[in-house]
TIMAR-530608 format. One record per residue (C-alpha): chain; residue number from 1; residue in one letter; x, z, y. Coordinates in Angstrom, 1 decimal, padded with zeros to 4 digits. Each point is the difference from the previous one (the first is absolute). Last residue first. Example, Ala and Ser with C-alpha at 12.3 -4.5 7.8 and 13.67 -1.06 7.14 Angstrom:
% residues 2
+----+-----+----+--------+--------+--------+
: ch :   i : aa :      X :      Z :      Y :
+----+-----+----+--------+--------+--------+
:  A :   2 :  s :  013.7 :  007.1 : -001.1 :
:  A :   1 :  a : -001.4 :  000.7 : -003.4 :
+----+-----+----+--------+--------+--------+
This chain:
% residues 304
+----+-----+----+--------+--------+--------+
: ch :   i : aa :      X :      Z :      Y :
+----+-----+----+--------+--------+--------+
:  A : 304 :  v :  023.8 : -003.1 : -000.5 :
:  A : 303 :  a :  002.5 :  001.9 :  002.1 :
:  A : 302 :  e : -002.3 : -001.1 :  003.3 :
:  A : 301 :  n : -003.3 :  001.6 : -001.5 :
:  A : 300 :  q :  001.7 :  003.8 : -000.6 :
:  A : 299 :  i :  001.8 : -000.2 :  003.5 :
:  A : 298 :  n : -003.1 : -000.3 :  001.3 :
:  A : 297 :  n : -001.6 :  002.8 : -002.2 :
:  A : 296 :  y :  002.8 :  002.3 :  000.7 :
:  A : 295 :  l : -000.6 : -000.6 :  004.2 :
:  A : 294 :  s : -003.9 :  000.4 : -000.9 :
:  A : 293 :  m :  000.8 :  003.2 : -001.7 :
:  A : 292 :  f :  002.3 :  001.6 :  002.9 :
:  A : 291 :  i : -002.5 : -000.8 :  003.0 :
:  A : 290 :  e : -003.0 :  001.4 : -002.2 :
:  A : 289 :  y :  001.9 :  003.1 : -001.0 :
:  A : 288 :  l :  001.5 :  000.6 :  004.1 :
:  A : 287 :  s : -002.7 :  002.6 :  000.5 :
:  A : 286 :  y :  000.3 :  001.5 : -003.0 :
:  A : 285 :  p :  003.7 :  000.8 :  000.4 :
:  A : 284 :  f :  003.1 : -001.3 : -001.9 :
:  A : 283 :  l :  001.5 :  002.9 : -000.7 :
:  A : 282 :  p : -003.1 :  001.2 : -001.8 :
:  A : 281 :  e : -001.7 :  003.3 :  001.7 :
:  A : 280 :  p :  000.0 :  003.0 : -001.6 :
:  A : 279 :  l :  003.4 : -001.1 : -001.7 :
:  A : 278 :  d : -000.4 :  001.1 : -004.2 :
:  A : 277 :  r :  001.1 : -003.5 : -001.0 :
:  A : 276 :  l :  003.1 : -000.3 :  002.2 :
:  A : 275 :  y :  001.2 :  003.0 : -001.1 :
:  A : 274 :  l : -000.4 : -001.0 : -003.6 :
:  A : 273 :  k :  001.4 : -003.5 :  000.8 :
:  A : 272 :  l :  003.1 :  001.8 :  001.2 :
:  A : 271 :  l :  000.1 :  002.1 : -003.1 :
:  A : 270 :  g : -000.1 : -003.0 : -002.1 :
:  A : 269 :  a :  002.7 : -001.2 :  001.5 :
:  A : 268 :  v :  002.1 :  002.6 : -000.2 :
:  A : 267 :  v : -000.7 :  000.4 : -004.0 :
:  A : 266 :  h :  000.6 : -003.6 : -000.6 :
:  A : 265 :  p :  003.1 :  000.7 :  002.0 :
:  A : 264 :  s :  001.5 :  002.1 : -003.3 :
:  A : 263 :  s :  000.7 :  003.3 : -001.1 :
:  A : 262 :  s : -000.6 :  001.2 :  003.6 :
:  A : 261 :  e :  003.2 :  001.9 :  001.3 :
:  A : 260 :  r :  000.1 : -002.1 :  002.9 :
:  A : 259 :  v : -003.6 :  001.0 :  001.3 :
:  A : 258 :  n :  002.3 :  003.0 :  001.4 :
:  A : 257 :  v : -003.3 :  001.8 :  000.9 :
:  A : 256 :  d :  000.6 :  002.9 :  002.8 :
:  A : 255 :  q : -002.7 :  002.3 : -001.3 :
:  A : 254 :  g : -003.1 :  000.5 :  002.5 :
:  A : 253 :  d : -002.6 :  000.6 : -003.3 :
:  A : 252 :  d : -001.9 : -002.7 :  001.1 :
:  A : 251 :  f :  003.2 : -002.4 : -000.6 :
:  A : 250 :  a :  001.2 :  002.1 : -003.6 :
:  A : 249 :  k : -004.2 : -000.4 : -000.8 :
:  A : 248 :  k :  000.5 : -003.4 :  000.2 :
:  A : 247 :  m :  003.7 : -000.4 : -001.9 :
:  A : 246 :  a : -001.4 :  001.8 : -003.0 :
:  A : 245 :  l : -003.4 : -002.3 :  000.2 :
:  A : 244 :  v :  002.5 : -003.0 : -000.4 :
:  A : 243 :  e :  002.5 :  001.6 : -002.7 :
:  A : 242 :  s : -003.6 :  000.3 : -001.9 :
:  A : 241 :  q : -000.4 : -003.2 :  000.8 :
:  A : 240 :  n :  003.0 : -001.4 : -001.6 :
:  A : 239 :  g : -000.1 : -004.0 :  002.1 :
:  A : 238 :  s : -002.1 : -002.4 : -000.6 :
:  A : 237 :  i :  000.6 : -003.2 :  000.1 :
:  A : 236 :  r : -001.6 : -002.4 :  002.8 :
:  A : 235 :  f :  001.5 :  001.5 :  003.1 :
:  A : 234 :  i :  003.9 : -001.0 : -001.0 :
:  A : 233 :  g : -001.1 : -002.8 : -002.3 :
:  A : 232 :  e :  003.0 : -001.6 : -000.4 :
:  A : 231 :  l :  002.9 :  001.9 :  001.7 :
:  A : 230 :  q :  001.7 : -002.2 :  003.2 :
:  A : 229 :  l : -001.2 :  002.3 :  002.7 :
:  A : 228 :  a :  000.5 :  003.4 : -002.0 :
:  A : 227 :  v :  003.5 :  001.5 :  001.1 :
:  A : 226 :  e :  000.1 :  000.0 :  003.8 :
:  A : 225 :  e : -003.6 : -000.9 :  000.7 :
:  A : 224 :  l : -001.2 :  002.3 : -002.2 :
:  A : 223 :  y :  002.0 :  003.4 :  001.1 :
:  A : 222 :  e : -000.5 : -001.0 :  003.7 :
:  A : 221 :  i : -004.0 : -000.1 : -000.8 :
:  A : 220 :  t : -000.3 :  002.9 : -002.3 :
:  A : 219 :  k :  001.8 :  002.2 :  002.9 :
:  A : 218 :  a : -001.6 : -001.5 :  002.9 :
:  A : 217 :  a : -003.7 :  000.0 : -001.8 :
:  A : 216 :  v :  000.5 :  003.5 : -001.1 :
:  A : 215 :  a :  001.5 :  001.5 :  003.1 :
:  A : 214 :  p : -002.9 : -001.4 :  002.1 :
:  A : 213 :  l :  001.2 : -002.5 :  002.5 :
:  A : 212 :  g :  001.0 :  000.5 :  003.4 :
:  A : 211 :  g :  003.0 : -001.9 : -000.5 :
:  A : 210 :  y :  000.8 :  002.5 : -002.9 :
:  A : 209 :  k :  000.9 :  003.2 :  002.3 :
:  A : 208 :  a : -001.0 :  000.4 :  003.6 :
:  A : 207 :  p : -003.6 : -000.7 :  000.5 :
:  A : 206 :  h : -000.7 :  001.5 : -003.2 :
:  A : 205 :  a : -003.4 : -001.9 : -001.8 :
:  A : 204 :  v : -001.9 :  002.7 : -001.8 :
:  A : 203 :  q : -003.7 :  000.0 :  002.2 :
:  A : 202 :  a :  000.2 : -003.7 :  001.8 :
:  A : 201 :  l :  000.8 : -001.1 : -004.0 :
:  A : 200 :  p : -003.6 :  001.6 : -000.7 :
:  A : 199 :  v :  000.3 :  002.5 : -002.8 :
:  A : 198 :  g : -000.4 : -000.9 : -003.8 :
:  A : 197 :  f :  003.2 :  000.9 : -001.2 :
:  A : 196 :  i :  002.1 :  001.8 :  002.8 :
:  A : 195 :  k : -001.3 :  003.3 : -000.7 :
:  A : 194 :  t :  001.8 :  002.9 :  002.0 :
:  A : 193 :  l : -000.7 :  003.8 : -002.3 :
:  A : 192 :  g : -002.2 :  002.3 :  000.2 :
:  A : 191 :  s : -001.5 :  000.2 : -003.2 :
:  A : 190 :  s : -002.8 : -002.3 :  000.4 :
:  A : 189 :  s :  002.1 : -002.2 :  001.7 :
:  A : 188 :  i :  000.1 : -000.8 :  003.8 :
:  A : 187 :  s :  000.1 : -003.5 :  001.5 :
:  A : 186 :  p : -003.6 : -000.2 :  000.0 :
:  A : 185 :  p : -001.0 :  002.9 :  001.8 :
:  A : 184 :  m : -002.1 :  002.7 : -002.2 :
:  A : 183 :  i : -003.7 :  000.1 : -001.2 :
:  A : 182 :  s :  000.2 : -004.0 :  000.9 :
:  A : 181 :  g : -001.1 : -000.9 : -002.8 :
:  A : 180 :  r :  001.7 : -002.7 : -002.7 :
:  A : 179 :  l : -002.1 : -000.8 : -003.1 :
:  A : 178 :  k : -000.5 : -003.7 :  001.3 :
:  A : 177 :  h :  003.5 : -000.8 :  000.6 :
:  A : 176 :  s : -000.1 :  000.1 : -003.8 :
:  A : 175 :  d : -001.8 : -003.2 :  000.1 :
:  A : 174 :  t :  003.0 : -002.1 :  001.1 :
:  A : 173 :  r :  000.3 : -001.3 :  003.6 :
:  A : 172 :  r :  001.8 : -003.6 : -000.3 :
:  A : 171 :  f :  003.6 : -001.3 :  000.7 :
:  A : 170 :  i :  001.2 :  000.0 : -003.4 :
:  A : 169 :  g : -002.9 : -001.6 : -001.2 :
:  A : 168 :  g :  001.7 : -002.9 :  002.6 :
:  A : 167 :  i : -002.3 : -002.9 : -002.3 :
:  A : 166 :  k : -002.0 :  000.5 : -003.5 :
:  A : 165 :  s : -002.2 :  002.2 :  002.0 :
:  A : 164 :  k : -001.5 : -002.7 :  002.1 :
:  A : 163 :  k : -003.4 : -000.4 : -002.0 :
:  A : 162 :  k : -001.7 : -002.9 : -000.2 :
:  A : 161 :  l : -003.2 : -001.7 :  001.0 :
:  A : 160 :  i : -000.6 : -003.7 : -001.2 :
:  A : 159 :  i : -001.7 : -001.9 :  002.7 :
:  A : 158 :  k : -001.6 : -003.6 : -001.0 :
:  A : 157 :  t :  000.1 : -002.9 :  002.6 :
:  A : 156 :  e : -002.0 : -003.4 : -000.1 :
:  A : 155 :  s : -002.9 :  000.6 :  002.3 :
:  A : 154 :  p :  001.3 :  001.8 :  002.7 :
:  A : 153 :  n :  003.9 : -001.9 :  000.7 :
:  A : 152 :  a :  002.5 :  002.4 :  000.1 :
:  A : 151 :  q :  002.3 :  001.1 :  002.6 :
:  A : 150 :  d : -001.7 : -000.2 :  003.7 :
:  A : 149 :  i : -003.5 :  000.9 : -001.8 :
:  A : 148 :  l :  001.8 :  003.3 : -001.2 :
:  A : 147 :  p :  000.0 :  000.9 :  003.7 :
:  A : 146 :  k :  003.3 :  001.4 :  001.1 :
:  A : 145 :  t :  001.5 :  003.6 : -000.3 :
:  A : 144 :  y :  000.2 :  000.3 : -003.7 :
:  A : 143 :  d :  002.1 : -003.1 :  000.0 :
:  A : 142 :  v : -000.1 : -000.8 : -003.5 :
:  A : 141 :  s :  002.4 : -001.8 : -001.8 :
:  A : 140 :  s :  000.5 : -004.2 : -000.6 :
:  A : 139 :  k : -002.4 : -001.2 : -002.4 :
:  A : 138 :  k :  000.1 :  000.7 : -003.3 :
:  A : 137 :  t : -001.4 : -003.0 : -002.7 :
:  A : 136 :  g : -001.8 : -000.2 : -001.8 :
:  A : 135 :  d : -001.6 : -003.1 : -000.7 :
:  A : 134 :  t : -003.6 :  000.0 :  001.8 :
:  A : 133 :  e : -000.3 :  003.1 :  000.5 :
:  A : 132 :  s :  002.6 :  000.6 :  002.1 :
:  A : 131 :  v :  002.3 :  003.8 :  000.0 :
:  A : 130 :  l : -000.4 :  001.6 :  003.0 :
:  A : 129 :  s :  001.8 :  003.9 : -000.2 :
:  A : 128 :  m : -000.9 :  003.1 :  000.5 :
:  A : 127 :  g :  001.4 :  003.6 :  000.6 :
:  A : 126 :  w : -000.8 :  003.9 : -001.0 :
:  A : 125 :  e :  002.7 :  003.0 :  000.3 :
:  A : 124 :  n : -000.5 : -000.2 :  003.8 :
:  A : 123 :  s : -003.6 :  001.8 : -000.9 :
:  A : 122 :  k : -003.7 : -000.2 :  000.5 :
:  A : 121 :  a : -001.5 :  002.0 : -002.7 :
:  A : 120 :  e : -001.7 : -002.2 : -002.8 :
:  A : 119 :  g : -003.8 : -000.2 : -000.4 :
:  A : 118 :  l :  000.3 : -003.8 : -001.2 :
:  A : 117 :  a : -002.3 : -000.7 :  003.6 :
:  A : 116 :  d :  002.4 :  002.4 :  002.1 :
:  A : 115 :  l :  003.2 : -001.4 : -001.5 :
:  A : 114 :  i : -001.4 : -003.9 :  000.8 :
:  A : 113 :  n : -001.3 :  000.9 :  003.4 :
:  A : 112 :  g :  003.4 :  001.2 :  000.8 :
:  A : 111 :  l :  002.1 : -002.7 : -001.4 :
:  A : 110 :  v : -002.1 : -002.6 :  002.0 :
:  A : 109 :  e :  000.8 :  002.8 :  003.1 :
:  A : 108 :  s :  003.5 : -000.5 : -000.5 :
:  A : 107 :  g :  000.2 : -003.6 : -000.5 :
:  A : 106 :  t : -001.7 : -000.6 :  003.3 :
:  A : 105 :  l : -004.2 : -000.8 : -000.1 :
:  A : 104 :  s : -000.9 : -003.7 :  000.9 :
:  A : 103 :  f :  000.3 : -000.1 : -004.3 :
:  A : 102 :  d : -003.1 :  002.1 : -000.8 :
:  A : 101 :  v :  000.1 :  000.5 : -003.6 :
:  A : 100 :  d : -003.3 :  000.3 : -002.0 :
:  A :  99 :  m :  001.2 :  001.0 : -003.4 :
:  A :  98 :  k :  000.3 : -001.2 : -003.4 :
:  A :  97 :  k :  002.2 :  001.6 : -002.4 :
:  A :  96 :  d :  002.8 : -000.6 : -002.5 :
:  A :  95 :  e :  001.1 :  002.5 : -002.1 :
:  A :  94 :  g :  003.9 :  000.8 : -000.5 :
:  A :  93 :  e : -000.4 :  002.8 :  001.9 :
:  A :  92 :  y : -001.2 : -001.6 :  003.2 :
:  A :  91 :  t : -000.3 : -003.5 :  000.3 :
:  A :  90 :  v : -002.3 : -000.9 :  002.9 :
:  A :  89 :  t : -001.9 : -003.4 : -000.5 :
:  A :  88 :  t : -001.8 : -000.7 :  003.3 :
:  A :  87 :  k : -003.2 : -000.4 :  001.1 :
:  A :  86 :  k : -000.1 : -001.2 :  003.5 :
:  A :  85 :  p : -000.7 :  002.0 :  002.8 :
:  A :  84 :  t : -000.6 : -002.2 :  002.8 :
:  A :  83 :  p :  002.7 : -001.9 :  002.1 :
:  A :  82 :  k :  000.2 :  000.3 :  003.8 :
:  A :  81 :  f : -001.9 : -000.4 :  003.1 :
:  A :  80 :  e : -000.7 :  003.3 :  001.9 :
:  A :  79 :  l : -002.7 :  000.8 :  002.2 :
:  A :  78 :  g :  000.1 :  001.9 :  003.4 :
:  A :  77 :  s : -002.5 :  001.0 :  002.2 :
:  A :  76 :  c :  000.9 : -001.7 :  003.8 :
:  A :  75 :  n : -004.0 : -000.4 :  000.5 :
:  A :  74 :  q : -001.7 :  001.2 : -003.1 :
:  A :  73 :  l : -000.8 :  000.1 : -003.3 :
:  A :  72 :  p : -002.3 :  002.2 : -001.4 :
:  A :  71 :  y : -000.6 : -002.1 : -003.7 :
:  A :  70 :  a : -002.9 : -002.1 : -000.4 :
:  A :  69 :  e :  000.5 : -002.2 :  003.0 :
:  A :  68 :  l :  003.0 : -001.7 : -001.9 :
:  A :  67 :  t : -002.0 : -001.6 : -002.0 :
:  A :  66 :  d : -000.2 :  000.4 : -004.1 :
:  A :  65 :  g :  000.9 : -002.1 : -002.3 :
:  A :  64 :  s :  002.8 :  001.0 : -001.5 :
:  A :  63 :  k :  000.8 :  003.6 :  000.9 :
:  A :  62 :  l :  001.7 :  001.5 :  003.2 :
:  A :  61 :  w :  002.6 :  002.7 : -001.8 :
:  A :  60 :  a :  000.0 :  003.1 :  001.3 :
:  A :  59 :  g :  003.4 :  001.7 :  000.6 :
:  A :  58 :  s : -001.7 :  002.3 :  002.9 :
:  A :  57 :  d :  002.1 : -000.6 :  003.3 :
:  A :  56 :  k :  001.5 : -003.5 : -001.1 :
:  A :  55 :  i : -003.2 : -001.6 : -001.0 :
:  A :  54 :  c :  001.0 : -002.1 : -002.8 :
:  A :  53 :  l : -000.7 : -003.7 : -000.6 :
:  A :  52 :  g :  001.3 : -002.4 : -002.9 :
:  A :  51 :  y :  002.4 : -001.9 : -001.3 :
:  A :  50 :  e :  001.1 : -001.5 : -003.3 :
:  A :  49 :  d : -002.7 : -002.8 :  000.7 :
:  A :  48 :  q :  002.1 : -001.1 :  003.1 :
:  A :  47 :  k :  003.2 : -000.2 : -001.2 :
:  A :  46 :  d :  000.9 : -003.8 :  000.3 :
:  A :  45 :  k : -002.4 :  000.6 :  003.9 :
:  A :  44 :  l :  002.7 :  002.9 :  000.6 :
:  A :  43 :  g :  001.3 : -001.2 :  003.5 :
:  A :  42 :  g : -001.3 :  003.3 :  001.8 :
:  A :  41 :  k : -001.9 : -001.9 :  002.1 :
:  A :  40 :  t : -001.7 : -002.5 : -003.0 :
:  A :  39 :  a :  000.0 :  002.8 : -001.8 :
:  A :  38 :  c : -002.2 :  002.4 :  002.4 :
:  A :  37 :  i : -002.3 : -003.2 :  000.6 :
:  A :  36 :  k : -000.8 : -000.2 : -003.5 :
:  A :  35 :  c : -000.3 :  003.7 : -000.9 :
:  A :  34 :  a : -002.6 :  000.1 :  002.9 :
:  A :  33 :  e : -001.8 : -002.4 : -001.8 :
:  A :  32 :  e :  000.0 :  001.5 : -003.1 :
:  A :  31 :  v : -001.5 :  003.5 :  001.2 :
:  A :  30 :  t : -002.4 : -002.3 :  001.5 :
:  A :  29 :  m : -000.9 : -000.8 :  004.2 :
:  A :  28 :  t : -002.9 :  002.5 :  001.4 :
:  A :  27 :  p :  001.9 :  002.1 :  002.4 :
:  A :  26 :  s :  002.0 : -003.5 :  001.0 :
:  A :  25 :  f :  003.6 :  000.7 :  000.4 :
:  A :  24 :  a :  002.8 : -000.6 :  002.5 :
:  A :  23 :  v :  003.6 :  001.2 : -001.3 :
:  A :  22 :  t :  002.9 :  002.4 :  001.3 :
:  A :  21 :  k :  003.1 : -000.3 : -002.4 :
:  A :  20 :  y :  001.8 :  002.7 : -000.9 :
:  A :  19 :  p :  003.2 :  001.9 :  000.0 :
:  A :  18 :  s :  002.0 : -003.1 :  000.7 :
:  A :  17 :  t :  003.0 : -000.3 : -001.9 :
:  A :  16 :  g : -001.3 : -002.3 : -003.1 :
:  A :  15 :  i : -001.6 :  001.0 : -003.4 :
:  A :  14 :  g :  000.4 :  003.4 : -001.7 :
:  A :  13 :  p : -003.0 :  001.0 :  000.8 :
:  A :  12 :  y : -002.3 : -002.5 :  002.0 :
:  A :  11 :  s : -001.9 :  002.0 :  002.9 :
:  A :  10 :  v : -003.4 : -001.5 :  001.7 :
:  A :   9 :  q : -001.0 :  001.2 :  003.1 :
:  A :   8 :  l : -003.6 : -000.2 :  000.7 :
:  A :   7 :  i : -002.1 : -001.6 :  002.8 :
:  A :   6 :  i : -003.5 : -000.5 : -000.9 :
:  A :   5 :  k : -002.2 : -003.3 :  001.4 :
:  A :   4 :  k : -003.3 :  000.1 :  001.2 :
:  A :   3 :  a : -002.4 : -001.8 : -002.5 :
:  A :   2 :  a : -000.8 : -003.3 :  001.0 :
:  A :   1 :  m : -003.3 : -000.1 :  002.3 :
+----+-----+----+--------+--------+--------+
């Protein structure tokens, strides 16, 4: 008498629009035989050797040589047919390491797992690029919301970890913000004077003046638009730092600062950079960081 079949729901992460397929298996069937059926139903015959079955709830992989009855599977249990973790070359701080990478996970999840394995804290400062181990060509920019299997071939992909600090540095949170306590409201300095630098935009924006911008932003931008748009290296060349810090103190002291009295447009540009760098929350907020980075990478790839 033939063994009663078990009905399982098999999902294919990153493949197709249907969340799962209903498949009937014999409990005495081997894992290899079950994989063959799943590959056929998912249109993945050519990738059968790279895929395996995983129990959806626990994440446990079904081992080659076992039969399905060796696992606690019941009718309507969920399985995932996805790429088995591959020994992948990961370049970290100039050194190549071999790591198990699950390409069925999203780019964000893969990056998080790699950082965990390396003992690095998860942070938006880290990103990754995908490179062909065959010819060294760089793949298109990583979409961190989609499975990596949709973006690269696991058998020939190298992952390069990189810091993103060289891009948009003036919008990053600086370490100095770790020193800011909560002894007094953030808009009040220790001397009791109203501060502008290092204070959230919402607390210093003037609704009735400067178009709703903080005074330092409005004055510096207006001045630079008038006199410095054609000046080479306006944000690259540093102005007199003593003058920049003196103007910063004047703004924080509540003075009506005339930036036009500065010795150079580079001083005013430096003051604007310092203000943006000291914001507790970047001008481009963390919640939109990956979107901006994806747009930046797309533009860079189109320009090459």
